[in-house]
C-alpha positions in Angstrom: -0.4 0.1 0.1 2.5 2.5 0.9 4.8 1.6 -2.7 1.4 2.5 -4.6 0.9 5.9 -2.5 4.5 7.1 -3.3 4.2 6.0 -6.7 1.2 8.3 -7.6 2.2 11.1 -5.3 3.1 14.6 -6.9 3.3 17.8 -5.9 0.1 19.6 -6.9 0.1 23.6 -7.5 -3.3 24.1 -8.8 -6.2 23.4 -6.5 -10.3 23.5 -7.1 -11.9 26.3 -5.1 -13.6 23.5 -2.7 -13.2 23.4 1.1 -11.8 20.1 2.7 -13.8 18.6 5.1 -13.2 19.2 8.6 -12.4 14.9 8.9 -9.8 15.3 6.4 -8.0 17.9 7.9 -8.0 16.3 11.2 -6.7 13.1 9.5 -3.5 15.0 8.2 -3.2 16.7 11.8 -3.1 13.1 13.2 -0.7 11.9 10.8 1.8 15.2 11.3 1.3 14.4 15.2 2.0 10.6 14.4 5.5 11.5 12.4 8.8 9.9 14.1 11.1 12.1 15.7 14.5 12.0 17.3 14.4 10.0 20.9 10.5 10.7 21.0 11.0 14.5 21.9 8.3 15.8 19.4 10.2 18.9 18.6 7.9 19.9 15.6 4.6 22.4 16.0 2.1 23.0 13.3 0.2 25.6 12.5 -2.9 25.0 10.2 -4.0 28.1 8.3 -7.8 28.2 6.8 -8.1 32.0 6.7 -7.9 33.0 2.7 -6.4 36.3 4.2 -3.5 34.7 5.7 -3.2 32.2 3.2 -2.6 34.8 0.8 -0.2 36.9 3.2 1.9 33.6 3.5 1.7 32.7 -0.3 4.2 36.0 -0.8 6.6 34.7 2.1 9.4 34.2 -0.5 9.6 35.7 -4.3 9.3 32.0 -6.4 7.6 28.9 -5.0 4.6 29.9 -2.8 2.2 32.2 -5.1 0.1 28.8 -5.3 -0.7 28.8 -1.6 -3.4 31.8 -1.8 -5.6 29.2 -3.9 -5.1 26.2 -1.5 -7.8 25.0 0.7 -5.8 25.2 3.4 -1.9 25.0 4.1 -0.1 23.6 7.3 2.9 25.4 8.5 5.4 23.1 9.7 7.6 24.3 12.5 10.4 23.0 15.0 11.6 23.7 18.5 15.7 23.9 18.3 15.5 24.3 21.9 13.9 20.8 22.2 16.8 19.1 19.8 19.3 19.8 17.6 17.3 17.7 14.8 14.7 19.7 14.6 15.0 20.1 10.7 14.9 16.3 10.4 11.9 16.0 12.7 9.9 18.9 11.1 10.9 17.1 7.3 9.7 14.2 8.5 6.5 15.6 9.4 6.1 17.2 6.1 6.4 14.3 4.3 4.2 12.1 6.4 1.7 15.1 5.7 2.1 14.9 1.9 1.6 11.0 1.9 -1.7 11.4 4.2 -2.8 14.0 1.8 -2.5 11.6 -1.4 -4.5 8.9 0.4 -7.3 11.0 0.9 -7.1 12.3 -2.8 -5.8 15.8 -1.7 -3.1 17.2 -3.4 -0.1 19.1 -1.9 2.9 21.0 -2.6 5.9 21.6 0.0 6.9 25.6 0.2 10.4 25.7 1.5 10.8 28.5 3.9 13.9 27.6 6.0 17.0 29.2 4.7 14.6 31.4 2.0 14.5 35.0 1.9 11.3 37.5 1.8 13.3 40.0 0.3 16.3 42.0 1.0 15.6 42.8 4.2 14.3 39.8 5.4 13.7 36.2 5.8 10.8 34.3 4.8 10.5 32.9 8.4 10.6 36.5 10.2 8.2 37.4 7.8 5.7 34.3 8.3 6.6 34.5 12.2 5.2 38.1 12.2 2.0 37.4 10.5 1.3 34.1 12.6 2.6 35.3 15.8 5.3 32.8 16.4 7.5 32.6 19.7 11.0 33.6 18.7 12.5 30.3 19.5 10.0 28.3 17.0 11.9 27.9 13.5 9.6 27.3 10.3 10.6 24.4 8.2 8.2 24.7 5.3 4.5 25.4 4.8 2.3 22.4 3.0 -0.1 23.9 0.6 -3.4 21.4 0.5 -6.8 21.3 -1.7 -8.5 19.2 -4.1 -6.2 18.8 -7.0 -7.3 21.2 -10.3 -4.7 19.4 -12.3 -3.7 15.7 -13.2 0.0 14.1 -13.0 0.8 11.2 -13.6 3.2 9.2 -11.1 7.0 9.1 -12.5 7.7 5.8 -14.6 9.7 3.3 -12.5 12.0 3.5 -15.9 12.8 7.2 -15.2 14.1 6.7 -11.4 17.8 7.5 -11.0 18.9 4.1 -10.0 22.6 5.3 -10.8 22.4 7.3 -7.6 21.9 4.0 -5.6 25.5 2.0 -4.8 25.4 -1.7 -3.5 27.5 -2.4 -0.3 30.4 0.1 -1.1 30.0 3.9 -3.0 30.2 3.8 -6.4 29.5 0.0 -6.9 26.2 0.0 -9.4 23.1 -1.2 -7.8 21.3 -3.3 -10.2 17.7 -3.9 -9.5 16.5 -7.1 -8.2 13.3 -7.2 -9.8 
């Protein structure tokens, strides 16, 4: 089941103007909260944003790669707390992936918007811009925003023959991995 989900999941940037049922939103939040974390410290935190005005503001968090958020049904801002663990980035990234896969399992589209290490403009980071809008505490860091909604575009999964198997070594680096199947 997991592989079938991974095979079909694609980043979706065009959404129908349709609300997502609260039950589906709750299931996505549950999936995020079930994401594994280093030593079970749960360093991630989430802000679910459904307000269209806030989505529009967040869609301009960085110059490229976020504008589609304003047309999503909602977004989940994935944050981490570096005071909890030094691997908050990894924890938040795993949670982001869980959200993506859970969205696909619910026939929703999703797309990762990278925030950490991105600029809003010449004066401030995308993270500082978002932190101000969402009133985040100073110690909470933003890794990503996951845009979510019903897809208004269809993308086929990537064919197996296009996967970059040349990036996989067997036993030692540089020893080609030959597919076993």
